[in-house]
DSSP file (Angstrom, degrees, kcal/mol; ACC not computed):
  #  RESIDUE AA STRUCTURE BP1 BP2  ACC     N-H-->O    O-->H-N    N-H-->O    O-->H-N    TCO  KAPPA ALPHA  PHI   PSI    X-CA   Y-CA   Z-CA
    1    1 A M              0   0    0      0, 0.0     2,-0.1     0, 0.0    80,-0.1   0.000 360.0 360.0 360.0 139.2   -9.3   46.0    4.5
    2    2 A P        -     0   0    0      0, 0.0     3,-0.1     0, 0.0    79,-0.0  -0.391 360.0-158.9 -64.1 139.5   -7.0   46.4    1.5
    3    3 A L  S    S-     0   0    0      1,-0.3     2,-0.3    -2,-0.1    22,-0.1   0.766  78.6 -10.6 -84.4 -28.9   -8.6   48.0   -1.6
    4    4 A A        -     0   0    0     20,-0.1     2,-0.3    21,-0.1    -1,-0.3  -0.966  64.7-151.3-159.3 164.3   -5.9   46.5   -3.8
    5    5 A F        -     0   0    0     -2,-0.3     2,-0.5    -3,-0.1    20,-0.1  -0.992   8.0-143.7-146.5 156.1   -2.5   44.7   -3.5
    6    6 A H        -     0   0    0     -2,-0.3     2,-0.5    18,-0.1    15,-0.0  -0.978  18.2-142.4-123.1 124.9    0.7   44.3   -5.4
    7    7 A L        +     0   0    0     -2,-0.5     2,-0.3    95,-0.0    95,-0.0  -0.748  26.4 167.6 -93.3 128.0    2.5   41.0   -5.4
    8    8 A T        -     0   0    0     -2,-0.5     2,-0.1     4,-0.1     6,-0.0  -0.779  42.9 -77.5-126.2 174.1    6.3   41.0   -5.4
    9    9 A G    >   -     0   0    0     -2,-0.3     3,-1.5     1,-0.1    -1,-0.1  -0.384  42.4-114.6 -68.9 152.5    9.0   38.4   -4.8
   10   10 A G  T 3  S+     0   0    0      1,-0.3    -1,-0.1    -2,-0.1    -2,-0.0   0.774 117.1  45.7 -61.9 -25.3    9.7   37.4   -1.2
   11   11 A E  T 3  S+     0   0    0      2,-0.1    -1,-0.3     0, 0.0     2,-0.1   0.483  89.0 112.3 -94.6  -1.7   13.2   38.9   -1.4
   12   12 A A  S <  S-     0   0    0     -3,-1.5     2,-0.3     1,-0.1    -4,-0.1  -0.428  73.3-113.4 -75.2 145.5   12.1   42.1   -3.1
   13   13 A S        -     0   0    0      1,-0.1     4,-0.4    -2,-0.1     3,-0.4  -0.636  14.4-148.9 -76.9 131.5   12.4   45.4   -1.2
   14   14 A D  S >  S+     0   0    0     -2,-0.3     3,-1.1     1,-0.2    -1,-0.1   0.804  93.0  66.9 -67.5 -30.6    9.0   47.0   -0.5
   15   15 A S  G >  S+     0   0    0      1,-0.3     3,-1.3     2,-0.2     4,-0.3   0.848  93.4  57.2 -64.4 -34.8   10.5   50.4   -0.7
   16   16 A R  G 3  S+     0   0    0     -3,-0.4     3,-0.3     1,-0.2    -1,-0.3   0.740 106.4  50.5 -68.2 -21.1   11.3   50.1   -4.4
   17   17 A N  G <> S+     0   0    0     -3,-1.1     4,-2.1    -4,-0.4    -1,-0.2   0.247  76.8 108.0 -99.2  12.1    7.6   49.4   -5.1
   18   18 A F  H <> S+     0   0    0     -3,-1.3     4,-1.8     1,-0.2    -1,-0.2   0.884  77.7  49.6 -59.7 -42.6    6.3   52.4   -3.2
   19   19 A E  H  > S+     0   0    0     -3,-0.3     4,-1.5    -4,-0.3    -1,-0.2   0.883 109.0  52.9 -66.4 -37.1    5.2   54.4   -6.2
   20   20 A I  H  > S+     0   0    0      1,-0.2     4,-0.6     2,-0.2    -1,-0.2   0.914 108.6  51.0 -62.2 -40.3    3.4   51.4   -7.7
   21   21 A L  H >< S+     0   0    0     -4,-2.1     3,-0.6     1,-0.2    -1,-0.2   0.851 105.8  55.2 -64.3 -35.6    1.5   51.1   -4.4
   22   22 A L  H 3< S+     0   0    0     -4,-1.8    -1,-0.2     1,-0.2    -2,-0.2   0.838 113.1  41.6 -67.2 -31.2    0.5   54.8   -4.5
   23   23 A D  H 3< S+     0   0    0     -4,-1.5    -1,-0.2    -3,-0.2    -2,-0.2   0.468  96.4 103.2 -93.7  -0.9   -1.0   54.3   -8.0
   24   24 A L    <<  +     0   0    0     -4,-0.6   -20,-0.1    -3,-0.6   -21,-0.1  -0.442  62.5  28.9 -82.5 152.9   -2.6   51.0   -7.2
   25   25 A G  S    S-     0   0    0     -2,-0.1   -21,-0.1   -20,-0.1    -3,-0.0  -0.378  96.3 -23.6 102.0-175.5   -6.3   50.5   -6.6
   26   26 A P  S    S-     0   0    0      0, 0.0     2,-2.3     0, 0.0   -23,-0.0  -0.065  82.1 -78.5 -68.1 174.0   -9.6   52.2   -7.6
   27   27 A D  S    S+     0   0    0      2,-0.1     2,-0.3     0, 0.0    -2,-0.1  -0.483  85.7 125.3 -78.5  74.8   -9.7   55.8   -8.7
   28   28 A I        -     0   0    0     -2,-2.3     0, 0.0     2,-0.0     0, 0.0  -0.927  57.6-131.5-128.5 156.2   -9.5   57.4   -5.2
   29   29 A N        -     0   0    0     -2,-0.3    -2,-0.1    23,-0.0    23,-0.0  -0.892  23.5-149.5-110.3 103.1   -7.2   60.0   -3.9
   30   30 A P        -     0   0    0      0, 0.0     3,-0.1     0, 0.0    24,-0.0  -0.360   6.5-148.6 -67.4 153.8   -5.8   58.9   -0.5
   31   31 A R  S    S+     0   0    0      1,-0.2    23,-2.4    22,-0.1     2,-0.3   0.666  77.6  22.9 -93.9 -19.8   -4.9   61.7    1.9
   32   32 A A  E     -a   54   0A   0     21,-0.2     2,-0.5    23,-0.1    -1,-0.2  -0.990  58.8-146.7-147.6 153.8   -2.1   59.8    3.6
   33   33 A A  E     -a   55   0A   0     21,-2.3    23,-2.6    -2,-0.3     2,-0.5  -0.980  20.7-159.1-119.5 114.6    0.4   57.0    2.9
   34   34 A L  E     +a   56   0A   0     -2,-0.5     2,-0.3    21,-0.2    23,-0.2  -0.822  24.9 149.7 -99.7 129.3    1.3   55.0    6.1
   35   35 A G        -     0   0    0     21,-1.6     2,-0.1    -2,-0.5    43,-0.1  -0.966  39.1-113.3-149.7 165.6    4.5   53.0    6.1
   36   36 A D    >   -     0   0    0     -2,-0.3     3,-2.1    21,-0.2     4,-0.1  -0.262  53.0 -79.3 -92.3-172.3    7.2   51.8    8.4
   37   37 A K  G >  S+     0   0    0      1,-0.3     3,-1.5     2,-0.2    23,-0.2   0.686 121.0  75.6 -64.2 -15.5   10.8   52.8    8.5
   38   38 A G  G 3  S+     0   0    0      1,-0.3    -1,-0.3    22,-0.0   -23,-0.2   0.737  94.5  52.0 -65.2 -21.7   11.6   50.6    5.5
   39   39 A Y  G <  S+     0   0    0     -3,-2.1     2,-1.1    19,-0.1    -1,-0.3   0.341  78.1 125.4 -94.8   5.4    9.9   53.2    3.3
   40   40 A D    <   +     0   0    0     -3,-1.5     2,-0.3    -4,-0.1     3,-0.1  -0.539  33.8 118.5 -73.2 100.2   12.0   56.1    4.7
   41   41 A S     >  -     0   0    0     -2,-1.1     4,-2.1     1,-0.1     5,-0.2  -0.971  68.5-122.3-154.4 153.7   13.6   57.7    1.6
   42   42 A K  H  > S+     0   0    0     -2,-0.3     4,-2.6     1,-0.2     5,-0.2   0.892 112.9  54.4 -62.3 -39.6   13.5   61.2    0.1
   43   43 A S  H  > S+     0   0    0      1,-0.2     4,-2.3     2,-0.2    -1,-0.2   0.888 108.8  47.9 -67.1 -37.7   12.3   59.7   -3.2
   44   44 A N  H  > S+     0   0    0      2,-0.2     4,-1.9     1,-0.2    -1,-0.2   0.921 113.5  47.3 -66.9 -43.1    9.3   57.9   -1.6
   45   45 A R  H  X S+     0   0    0     -4,-2.1     4,-2.3     1,-0.2    -2,-0.2   0.909 113.5  48.0 -65.5 -40.1    8.3   61.0    0.4
   46   46 A E  H  X S+     0   0    0     -4,-2.6     4,-2.4     2,-0.2    -1,-0.2   0.877 108.2  55.0 -66.8 -37.7    8.5   63.2   -2.7
   47   47 A A  H  X S+     0   0    0     -4,-2.3     4,-0.7     1,-0.2    -1,-0.2   0.907 111.1  45.8 -62.9 -39.7    6.5   60.7   -4.8
   48   48 A A  H ><>S+     0   0    0     -4,-1.9     5,-2.6     1,-0.2     3,-0.9   0.930 112.4  49.4 -66.3 -46.1    3.7   60.9   -2.2
   49   49 A R  H ><5S+     0   0    0     -4,-2.3     3,-1.6     1,-0.3    -2,-0.2   0.860 104.8  58.6 -63.5 -36.1    3.8   64.7   -2.0
   50   50 A Q  H 3<5S+     0   0    0     -4,-2.4    -1,-0.3     1,-0.3    -2,-0.2   0.775 107.5  48.6 -65.5 -24.4    3.7   65.0   -5.8
   51   51 A R  T <<5S-     0   0    0     -3,-0.9    -1,-0.3    -4,-0.7    -2,-0.2   0.373 123.0-107.2 -94.4   3.0    0.4   63.1   -5.7
   52   52 A G  T < 5S+     0   0    0     -3,-1.6     2,-0.4     1,-0.3    -3,-0.2   0.742  76.2 137.4  76.9  24.6   -1.0   65.3   -2.9
   53   53 A I      < -     0   0    0     -5,-2.6    -1,-0.3    -6,-0.1   -21,-0.2  -0.872  55.3-129.5-108.9 134.0   -0.5   62.6   -0.3
   54   54 A C  E     -a   32   0A   0    -23,-2.4   -21,-2.3    -2,-0.4     2,-0.7  -0.719  22.9-139.3 -80.1 117.5    0.8   63.1    3.2
   55   55 A P  E     -a   33   0A   0      0, 0.0     2,-1.0     0, 0.0   -21,-0.2  -0.704  16.5-171.0 -81.8 112.5    3.6   60.6    3.8
   56   56 A A  E     +a   34   0A   0    -23,-2.6   -21,-1.6    -2,-0.7    -2,-0.0  -0.677  34.9 138.2-100.4  76.5    3.3   59.3    7.4
   57   57 A I        -     0   0    0     -2,-1.0   -21,-0.2   -23,-0.2   -20,-0.1  -0.983  51.4-127.1-124.7 120.7    6.6   57.4    7.5
   58   58 A P        -     0   0    0      0, 0.0     2,-0.2     0, 0.0   -19,-0.1  -0.332  28.1-114.4 -68.0 152.6    8.8   57.5   10.5
   59   59 A Y        -     0   0    0      1,-0.1   -22,-0.1     4,-0.1     2,-0.1  -0.589  27.2-111.2 -84.8 146.9   12.4   58.5   10.0
   60   60 A R    >   -     0   0    0     -2,-0.2     3,-1.5   -23,-0.2    -1,-0.1  -0.359  30.2-112.0 -70.9 159.8   15.3   56.1   10.6
   61   61 A S  T 3  S+     0   0    0      1,-0.3    -1,-0.1    -2,-0.1    -2,-0.0   0.782 116.5  51.3 -68.3 -26.2   17.5   56.9   13.5
   62   62 A N  T 3  S+     0   0    0      2,-0.1     2,-0.3     0, 0.0    -1,-0.3   0.320  81.6 121.3 -93.9  11.1   20.5   57.7   11.3
   63   63 A T    <   -     0   0    0     -3,-1.5     3,-0.3     1,-0.0     2,-0.2  -0.549  57.5-136.3 -74.2 133.3   18.5   60.2    9.0
   64   64 A K  S    S+     0   0    0     -2,-0.3    -2,-0.1     1,-0.2    -1,-0.0  -0.584  78.3  20.0 -87.3 154.8   19.9   63.7    8.9
   65   65 A D  S    S-     0   0    0     -2,-0.2    -1,-0.2     1,-0.2    -2,-0.0   0.933  75.3-172.3  55.6  55.5   17.7   66.8    9.2
   66   66 A I        -     0   0    0     -3,-0.3    -1,-0.2     1,-0.1    -2,-0.0  -0.668  23.9-121.2 -77.8 128.3   14.7   65.1   10.7
   67   67 A P        -     0   0    0      0, 0.0    -1,-0.1     0, 0.0    -2,-0.0  -0.261  13.1-124.7 -66.7 157.7   11.8   67.7   10.8
   68   68 A A  S    S+     0   0    0      2,-0.0     2,-0.4     0, 0.0    -2,-0.0   0.822  89.6  73.5 -73.5 -31.1   10.3   68.5   14.2
   69   69 A F        +     0   0    0      2,-0.0     0, 0.0     3,-0.0     0, 0.0  -0.702  51.5 165.8 -91.8 133.5    6.8   67.6   13.1
   70   70 A F        -     0   0    0     -2,-0.4     2,-2.1   -14,-0.0     3,-0.2  -0.969  40.4-123.4-139.8 129.2    5.6   64.0   12.7
   71   71 A P     >  +     0   0    0      0, 0.0     4,-2.2     0, 0.0     5,-0.1  -0.449  41.4 165.0 -76.8  80.6    1.9   63.0   12.4
   72   72 A K  H  > S+     0   0    0     -2,-2.1     4,-1.5     1,-0.2   -16,-0.0   0.878  72.3  53.0 -63.2 -41.6    1.9   60.5   15.3
   73   73 A T  H  4 S+     0   0    0      1,-0.2     4,-0.4    -3,-0.2     3,-0.3   0.924 111.7  45.4 -61.9 -45.6   -1.8   60.3   15.5
   74   74 A L  H >4 S+     0   0    0      1,-0.2     3,-1.4     2,-0.2    -1,-0.2   0.891 109.7  55.8 -63.8 -40.5   -2.2   59.5   11.8
   75   75 A Y  H >< S+     0   0    0     -4,-2.2     3,-1.8     1,-0.3    -1,-0.2   0.774  93.0  69.4 -65.9 -27.0    0.6   56.9   12.0
   76   76 A K  T >< S+     0   0    0     -4,-1.5     3,-1.4    -3,-0.3    -1,-0.3   0.731  85.2  70.1 -63.0 -20.7   -1.2   55.1   14.8
   77   77 A A  T X> S+     0   0    0     -3,-1.4     3,-1.5    -4,-0.4     4,-0.6   0.671  77.3  82.9 -69.8 -16.7   -3.8   54.0   12.2
   78   78 A R  H <> S+     0   0    0     -3,-1.8     4,-1.9     1,-0.3     3,-0.4   0.719  72.8  74.4 -60.8 -21.9   -1.0   51.8   10.7
   79   79 A A  H <> S+     0   0    0     -3,-1.4     4,-2.6     1,-0.2    -1,-0.3   0.856  88.5  59.7 -59.1 -35.6   -1.9   49.2   13.3
   80   80 A R  H <> S+     0   0    0     -3,-1.5     4,-2.0     1,-0.2    -1,-0.2   0.859 103.9  50.4 -62.3 -35.5   -5.0   48.5   11.3
   81   81 A I  H  X S+     0   0    0     -4,-0.6     4,-2.2    -3,-0.4    -1,-0.2   0.921 110.4  48.5 -69.0 -42.4   -2.8   47.5    8.3
   82   82 A E  H  X S+     0   0    0     -4,-1.9     4,-2.3     1,-0.2    -2,-0.2   0.895 110.8  52.0 -63.6 -39.2   -0.7   45.2   10.5
   83   83 A Q  H  X S+     0   0    0     -4,-2.6     4,-2.3     2,-0.2    -1,-0.2   0.894 108.1  50.7 -64.5 -39.0   -3.9   43.6   11.8
   84   84 A A  H  X S+     0   0    0     -4,-2.0     4,-2.1     2,-0.2    -2,-0.2   0.906 111.5  47.9 -65.4 -40.2   -5.2   43.0    8.3
   85   85 A V  H  X S+     0   0    0     -4,-2.2     4,-2.2     2,-0.2    -2,-0.2   0.896 110.4  52.8 -66.3 -37.9   -1.9   41.4    7.3
   86   86 A G  H  < S+     0   0    0     -4,-2.3     4,-0.4     2,-0.2    -2,-0.2   0.896 109.7  47.9 -62.2 -41.2   -2.0   39.3   10.5
   87   87 A K  H >< S+     0   0    0     -4,-2.3     3,-0.9     1,-0.2     4,-0.3   0.881 110.8  52.4 -64.8 -38.5   -5.6   38.1    9.6
   88   88 A L  H >< S+     0   0    0     -4,-2.1     3,-1.4     1,-0.2     7,-0.2   0.890 104.9  54.6 -65.5 -40.1   -4.4   37.3    6.2
   89   89 A K  T 3< S+     0   0    0     -4,-2.2    -1,-0.2     1,-0.3    -2,-0.2   0.513  86.5  80.3 -76.7  -4.0   -1.5   35.2    7.4
   90   90 A R  T <  S+     0   0    0     -3,-0.9     2,-0.8    -4,-0.4    -1,-0.3   0.742  74.2  87.3 -67.6 -22.7   -3.8   33.1    9.5
   91   91 A F  S X> S-     0   0    0     -3,-1.4     4,-2.4    -4,-0.3     3,-1.1  -0.725  76.1-152.6 -81.3 113.3   -4.5   31.3    6.2
   92   92 A K  H 3> S+     0   0    0     -2,-0.8     4,-2.3     1,-0.3     5,-0.2   0.845  90.3  58.1 -58.2 -40.9   -1.8   28.7    6.2
   93   93 A R  H 34>S+     0   0    0      1,-0.2     5,-1.7     2,-0.2     6,-0.4   0.806 112.5  41.4 -63.5 -29.1   -1.6   28.5    2.4
   94   94 A I  H X45S+     0   0    0     -3,-1.1     3,-0.9    -6,-0.2    -2,-0.2   0.899 112.0  52.8 -82.5 -45.2   -0.9   32.2    2.2
   95   95 A A  H 3<5S+     0   0    0     -4,-2.4    -2,-0.2     1,-0.2    -3,-0.2   0.845 116.5  39.8 -59.0 -35.5    1.5   32.4    5.1
   96   96 A L  T 3<5S-     0   0    0     -4,-2.3    -1,-0.2    -5,-0.2    -2,-0.2   0.476 102.1-131.9 -93.4  -3.6    3.6   29.6    3.7
   97   97 A R  T < 5 +     0   0    0     -3,-0.9    -3,-0.2    -4,-0.2    -4,-0.1   0.937  40.5 168.9  50.9  54.4    3.3   30.7    0.0
   98   98 A C      < +     0   0    0     -5,-1.7    -4,-0.1    -6,-0.2    -1,-0.1   0.732  39.2  99.0 -69.4 -25.2    2.5   27.2   -1.1
   99   99 A E        -     0   0    0     -6,-0.4     6,-0.0     1,-0.1     3,-0.0  -0.377  62.1-150.6 -71.6 144.1    1.4   28.2   -4.6
  100  100 A K  S    S+     0   0    0     -2,-0.1     2,-0.3     2,-0.0    -1,-0.1   0.825  78.0  52.8 -81.9 -34.4    3.9   27.7   -7.5
  101  101 A T  S  > S-     0   0    0      1,-0.1     4,-2.1     0, 0.0     5,-0.2  -0.782  76.8-131.5-108.9 148.7    2.6   30.5   -9.7
  102  102 A A  H  > S+     0   0    0     -2,-0.3     4,-2.9     1,-0.2     5,-0.2   0.866 108.1  57.2 -63.2 -36.2    2.1   34.2   -8.8
  103  103 A Q  H  > S+     0   0    0      1,-0.2     4,-1.9     2,-0.2    -1,-0.2   0.915 108.6  44.5 -63.6 -42.0   -1.4   34.1  -10.4
  104  104 A N  H  > S+     0   0    0      2,-0.2     4,-2.2     1,-0.2    -1,-0.2   0.908 114.7  49.2 -68.4 -40.4   -2.5   31.3   -8.2
  105  105 A Y  H  X S+     0   0    0     -4,-2.1     4,-2.2     1,-0.2    -2,-0.2   0.919 110.9  50.4 -62.9 -43.3   -1.0   32.9   -5.1
  106  106 A R  H  X S+     0   0    0     -4,-2.9     4,-2.3     1,-0.2    -1,-0.2   0.887 109.3  51.8 -60.2 -39.9   -2.7   36.2   -6.0
  107  107 A S  H  X S+     0   0    0     -4,-1.9     4,-2.3    -5,-0.2    -1,-0.2   0.901 109.6  48.6 -67.2 -41.3   -6.0   34.4   -6.4
  108  108 A F  H  X S+     0   0    0     -4,-2.2     4,-2.6     2,-0.2    -1,-0.2   0.857 110.2  51.9 -68.6 -33.7   -5.8   32.8   -3.0
  109  109 A V  H  X S+     0   0    0     -4,-2.2     4,-2.6     2,-0.2    -2,-0.2   0.939 111.1  47.4 -64.1 -45.9   -4.9   36.2   -1.4
  110  110 A A  H  X S+     0   0    0     -4,-2.3     4,-1.9     2,-0.2    -2,-0.2   0.895 113.3  48.6 -63.3 -39.2   -8.0   37.8   -3.0
  111  111 A L  H  X S+     0   0    0     -4,-2.3     4,-2.3     2,-0.2    -2,-0.2   0.929 111.7  48.9 -66.2 -44.1  -10.1   34.9   -1.8
  112  112 A A  H  X S+     0   0    0     -4,-2.6     4,-2.4     1,-0.2    -2,-0.2   0.898 110.6  50.4 -62.4 -41.1   -8.8   35.1    1.7
  113  113 A L  H  X S+     0   0    0     -4,-2.6     4,-2.4     1,-0.2    -1,-0.2   0.880 108.3  53.8 -65.6 -35.1   -9.4   38.9    1.8
  114  114 A G  H  X S+     0   0    0     -4,-1.9     4,-2.5     2,-0.2    -2,-0.2   0.924 108.9  48.3 -62.6 -45.1  -12.9   38.2    0.6
  115  115 A F  H  X S+     0   0    0     -4,-2.3     4,-2.3     1,-0.2    -2,-0.2   0.912 111.8  49.9 -60.5 -42.5  -13.5   35.8    3.5
  116  116 A I  H  X S+     0   0    0     -4,-2.4     4,-2.2     1,-0.2    -2,-0.2   0.897 111.6  48.5 -64.4 -40.2  -12.1   38.3    5.9
  117  117 A L  H  X S+     0   0    0     -4,-2.4     4,-2.3     2,-0.2    -2,-0.2   0.910 111.3  48.9 -66.9 -41.8  -14.3   41.0    4.6
  118  118 A I  H  X S+     0   0    0     -4,-2.5     4,-2.6     1,-0.2    -2,-0.2   0.907 112.1  49.2 -64.9 -40.8  -17.5   38.8    4.7
  119  119 A K  H  X S+     0   0    0     -4,-2.3     4,-2.7     1,-0.2    -1,-0.2   0.910 111.7  48.9 -67.5 -38.8  -16.7   37.8    8.3
  120  120 A S  H  X S+     0   0    0     -4,-2.2     4,-2.4     2,-0.2    -2,-0.2   0.908 113.1  46.4 -67.5 -38.9  -16.1   41.5    9.3
  121  121 A V  H  X S+     0   0    0     -4,-2.3     4,-2.3     2,-0.2    -2,-0.2   0.903 114.0  48.4 -66.0 -41.4  -19.4   42.6    7.7
  122  122 A H  H  X S+     0   0    0     -4,-2.6     4,-2.3     2,-0.2    -2,-0.2   0.925 113.2  47.9 -65.3 -43.3  -21.3   39.7    9.4
  123  123 A T  H  X S+     0   0    0     -4,-2.7     4,-2.0     1,-0.2    -2,-0.2   0.914 112.4  48.6 -63.5 -43.5  -19.7   40.5   12.8
  124  124 A A  H  X S+     0   0    0     -4,-2.4     4,-2.0     1,-0.2    -1,-0.2   0.886 109.2  54.2 -63.6 -39.0  -20.5   44.2   12.4
  125  125 A N  H  X S+     0   0    0     -4,-2.3     4,-1.8     2,-0.2     6,-0.2   0.917 107.5  49.3 -61.6 -45.6  -24.1   43.3   11.4
  126  126 A L  H  X>S+     0   0    0     -4,-2.3     5,-1.0     1,-0.2     4,-0.7   0.894 110.6  50.7 -61.2 -39.9  -24.5   41.2   14.6
  127  127 A N  H  <5S+     0   0    0     -4,-2.0     3,-0.3     1,-0.2    -1,-0.2   0.847 108.3  52.3 -67.7 -32.3  -23.2   44.0   16.7
  128  128 A L  H  <5S+     0   0    0     -4,-2.0    -1,-0.2     1,-0.2    -2,-0.2   0.862 110.7  47.6 -68.4 -37.0  -25.6   46.5   15.1
  129  129 A R  H  <5S-     0   0    0     -4,-1.8    -1,-0.2    -5,-0.2    -2,-0.2   0.569 122.2-103.4 -82.5  -8.4  -28.6   44.2   15.8
  130  130 A G  T  <5 -     0   0    0     -4,-0.7    -3,-0.2    -3,-0.3    -4,-0.1   0.133  48.5-144.2 105.5 -21.5  -27.6   43.6   19.4
  131  131 A G      < -     0   0    0     -5,-1.0     2,-0.4    -6,-0.2    -4,-0.1  -0.065  42.4 -40.2  59.9-161.6  -26.3   40.1   18.7
  132  132 A F        -     0   0    0     10,-0.1     2,-0.5    11,-0.1    10,-0.2  -0.837  56.1-148.6-101.8 140.6  -26.7   37.4   21.3
  133  133 A K  E     -B  141   0B   0      8,-2.5     8,-2.2    -2,-0.4     2,-0.6  -0.924   5.0-142.4-113.8 132.9  -26.3   38.1   24.9
  134  134 A V  E     -B  140   0B   0     -2,-0.5     6,-0.2     6,-0.2     2,-0.1  -0.826  20.0-146.6 -96.2 125.7  -24.9   35.6   27.4
  135  135 A T    >   -     0   0    0      4,-2.7     3,-1.9    -2,-0.6    -1,-0.0  -0.356  27.7-104.4 -86.6 168.9  -26.6   35.8   30.8
  136  136 A E  T 3  S+     0   0    0      1,-0.3    -1,-0.1     2,-0.1    -2,-0.0   0.785 120.9  61.9 -61.8 -27.3  -25.0   35.1   34.1
  137  137 A E  T 3  S-     0   0    0      2,-0.1    -1,-0.3     1,-0.1     3,-0.1   0.573 120.3-109.1 -75.0  -9.1  -26.7   31.8   34.2
  138  138 A G  S <  S+     0   0    0     -3,-1.9     2,-0.2     1,-0.3    -2,-0.1   0.461  76.3 129.2  96.4   0.9  -24.8   30.7   31.1
  139  139 A G        -     0   0    0      1,-0.0    -4,-2.7    -5,-0.0     2,-0.4  -0.536  53.1-129.5 -90.8 160.3  -27.8   30.8   28.7
  140  140 A C  E     -B  134   0B   0     -6,-0.2     2,-0.4    -2,-0.2    -6,-0.2  -0.900  21.3-173.4-109.9 135.0  -27.9   32.7   25.4
  141  141 A H  E     -B  133   0B   0     -8,-2.2    -8,-2.5    -2,-0.4    -2,-0.0  -0.993  14.9-139.6-129.4 131.6  -30.7   35.0   24.5
  142  142 A G              0   0    0     -2,-0.4   -10,-0.1   -10,-0.2   -12,-0.0  -0.148 360.0 360.0 -78.2 179.0  -31.2   36.7   21.1
  143  143 A P              0   0    0      0, 0.0    -1,-0.1     0, 0.0   -11,-0.1   0.505 360.0 360.0 -66.0 360.0  -32.3   40.3   20.6
C-alpha cells in the first residue's frame, strides 16, 4: 500500500517528478526505489544514491555503459506496486479521472486507498483466524 502519493497532470512525465517522490511520505528512509524504464536517467539514479537509496530501475536498451549488476530480485517486488495501482483503478471514478479539481481527485484516491487497506487488513485477519472452510459437501464451517 502506498504511504503517500503525488498527483500530476495526466500528460506529465513521471521521470521529472522522481525527486519529489523520493522526498514524499512519512519520515522514513527507504532502502530502495523501484521504477520502470521510464525513470532511467543518470539524474534520477544519482538523486536516489545521494539519499542513500538503491535505485532498482532497469536500463533502456539504448543506454550506453550498462553495468553488469542489476538487482533483479529486488526489482521483482515492483509487481506489488503494479498490483496496488490495479486495485486503485478498479474504482471507476479514479480510473476515468471524473473529478474536475485536483483536490477532489486526490481526496477520492485517498478514500479508495483507505478502502483497499481496510479490505486487506480484514482479509488478513480472516486468514489468521482460520477463516471459513468450504467442505466437499458444499457447506461452510467457521473456525
